[in-house]
N, C-alpha and C positions, 0 to 999 in steps of 0.2 A: 431418767436423768439424761440419757443420750438425746432424746427427742428435743428437749429445750435447747441443748447445746447446738444441735443441728439447725434448728430454726434460727438461733442467734447467728450462727455462721452464715446462713443464707441471707439474712437481713444485712449483716455486715458487708457481704460481697455485693449485694444490691446497692448498698449505700456508696461503696467505693466506685461502682460502675456509674452511678448518678453523678458522683463528685467528679469523675474523670470526664464524663460527657459535658458537664457544665464548665469545666476548666477551659479558659480561653487559650491556654498555651499548649502547643503540641510540638513534640520534638521527634525528628526522624533523622536517621544517619544514612550516609551514602558516599559516593565518590565523584570526583571531577572527571568528566569525559570530554573528548574533543568534539568539535562540531561535526566532523565527518572522519571516518576511518575506513580505509579500503586496502585490499591486498591486490597488488599489480601482478598479473600473471601473463604468460604468453599463450597464444592460441595455436602455435605451430612448433614443429621440431626445428631446432637450429643450434649452432654453436655460438656462444657469446664471444664477441670479438672486442667489445669495448664497454666499459662501465663509467658512467658520468656522474654518479652520486654515491655518497656513503652515509652511514648512520649519523644522525644529528644534523645533517645538512638541510638547508632550506632549498626547495626547488619551486619552479614556477610552472603554471599550467601550460602545457604544450611543449615543455622541455623534454628532449630525448635523453633518457637516463640509462637505457640499455640498447646496445646494437648487436644484432645477430648477423652471422655470415650470410650474405645475400647472393653469392656467386651463382649458385644453382638456379635461383629464381630469376636472376638477370638473364641467364642463358635461355631459360624457358620463355621469357618475355620476347627475346629476339626471335626465337622459333615461331612463336605465336604471331608476331608482327609479320614475319615472312609468309606465314600461312594466310594472313589477311590480305597481303599484297597479291598473292596468287589467286585468292578468291575474288578480289576486285578485278583482276585481269580476266578471269573466267567469266565474270558477270558482264563485263563490257563486251567480250567476244560474243556471248550468247545474245546480248541485246542487238548487236550489229547483224547477226545471222537472222534473228527474228524479223528485223526490218527488211532485209533483203528478200526473205521468203514472202513477206506480205506484199512487197512490190511485185514480185513475180506472180503472186496469186491474183492480182488484178487482171492479168492477161491469161489466167487459167494455165500458167506454165508450171504450177506446183500443186500437189494434192493438199487437201485439207488435213490429212493425217500428218504430213510433213510439218505443216504449220503448228499443229497440236504438239508434236514432239519438240519443236523449237520453243514453244511457250513453256512446256514442262521443264526442259533443260534450263530455261531462263529462271524459272521459279526455284529450281534446285540450287542454282548458282547463287541466287539471292539468299536462300536459307543458309548456305555454306558460309557466306560472308557474315551473316548475323552470328553464326556459331563462332567464327573466328574472332569477331569483335568481343563476344561474351567471354571467350577464353582469355583475351588480353585483359579485360576488366577483372577477371578472377585472379589472374597472376599479379596484377597491380595491387589488388586488395591484399594478397598474401605478402607482397613486398612491403606494404605499409606495416605489416605485423612484425617485420624485422627491426622496426624502430619502436621501442616501447616508450610512450610519452606519459608524462604526468597529466592526469585529468584536471587538476586544479592546483593552486598554490598550496604547498604543504611542507611538512617536515618529515624526513625519513626516520622512522622509528626502528625498522629492522631491515637488514639486507641479507638476501640469500644468494644473490647473483654473484658469480665469480667468472673471470675471464677463462675461456676454454671449456666451461661447463656446457654440455649438450642438453638443451631444455626439452621437456616433453609438454604436449598441449595441456594447459591448465596448471602448469607448475608455477608455484609462487616465486616471485623474484624480489619483491619489496613489500613492506608494509608502510603506509604513509598516513599522516594525520593532518587534517585542516584544523589548526589551532587558533585561527583568527577569532573564533568565538568559542568560549568554553561553557559547558553546562554542568550542573550538579544533578546527578541521577540517584534516586533513592527509591526504596520499596516501602510502602506504608501499609499498615494493617487496615482491614476492611472497616473497622470502627472509626478510623481516622479519615478514611477516604471521603466520607460524606461531608466533612468539614473543610476539605481542600478543593479549591476551584482554580481554573485558569485565571491568571492575572493576580492571584493572591500574592501578597508580599511576605517575605521571610528574611531573617538574618541568618547568614551561614558562617559558621566558625570552622575554619580549616585547622586541623590538628597541628600541621607543620608550621603554621603561622602563629601559634600560641593563642593568646586571647583576642587577637585581631579578628574582626568579622566584616563581612561585606553584605550589602543589600542585594537581594535577588527576587525574581518574580517567577511564578509558575507559568510555563509555556506549554506543558503537555501533561495530560492525565490519561493514561491508557486504561480503559475500563475492562480489563481482562486479568483476573487474578490467577495466581499460581496455586500449586498444591498446598501451600502454606497459608493461603488466603491473604496474600499481600499483593499490592498493586504498584505499578511503576509510575513514577512522576518525574518530570524534568523541570529544572529551573534555569533561567538564563542568568549567567554571571557577568558582572561588569568587567571591563579591562582593569586588571590589578596585577602589579608585579609580584612574582613569586608563586603564581598559581600554575599548576601543571596537571595534565591528565594523570589519573591514578591516585591523586591525593585524597585522603579520607577526611570527612568532616560531618557536621551535624547542622540541620536546618531547624530553626525555631520559628514557628508560626504563632503569632499573638492573636 
């Protein structure tokens, strides 16, 4: 009695599988995500002296949103500039001395060893000047890090920076999102993946908007499954009022 029931169950399961595979409609659930999301952090240690953006605020690419105390780095820069001036003076002095010795050497009034020493001193002076210039460039690069800028137009979603806070290298200061374009991201089962291709159209219904739906198209299919055998897809959403990252919805593929 059990064997016929088992066979019937297997046949029924196979029938459902065939019916599902033949069905033109496929539904996947997912969330709206921003076009880009990044965490802004500092690369240096410093005390925050000014904050120019808060949560929910729109910022533009290149805008300075956090300023760190640069007093110490400005002092280092002045020292490095003075070192470069000294190296320039030393190089000019060594160049004049070498020329004088070469003139004297024409009349055999100076030894070859003295000329070699002059050339060596000139080369050392030139190397010292290069090192001084490199130090200036390094300090200027560090100074630039005291002004944290937005990499693109975005909206501030989280703020960790506070005036007076002493930052550590790599410490998060802001989380920002580029919401100029929104995407619908979902994970689909492996049996559905073979039926979904880039540029396929779908209608997406966002739970927060009730029965209202929007047209979308697949822009990305990542062919790498997780431990649950699901695969990530992304669909481009049109401009539509009321859509925000984090909203839940479902995509229907016909």
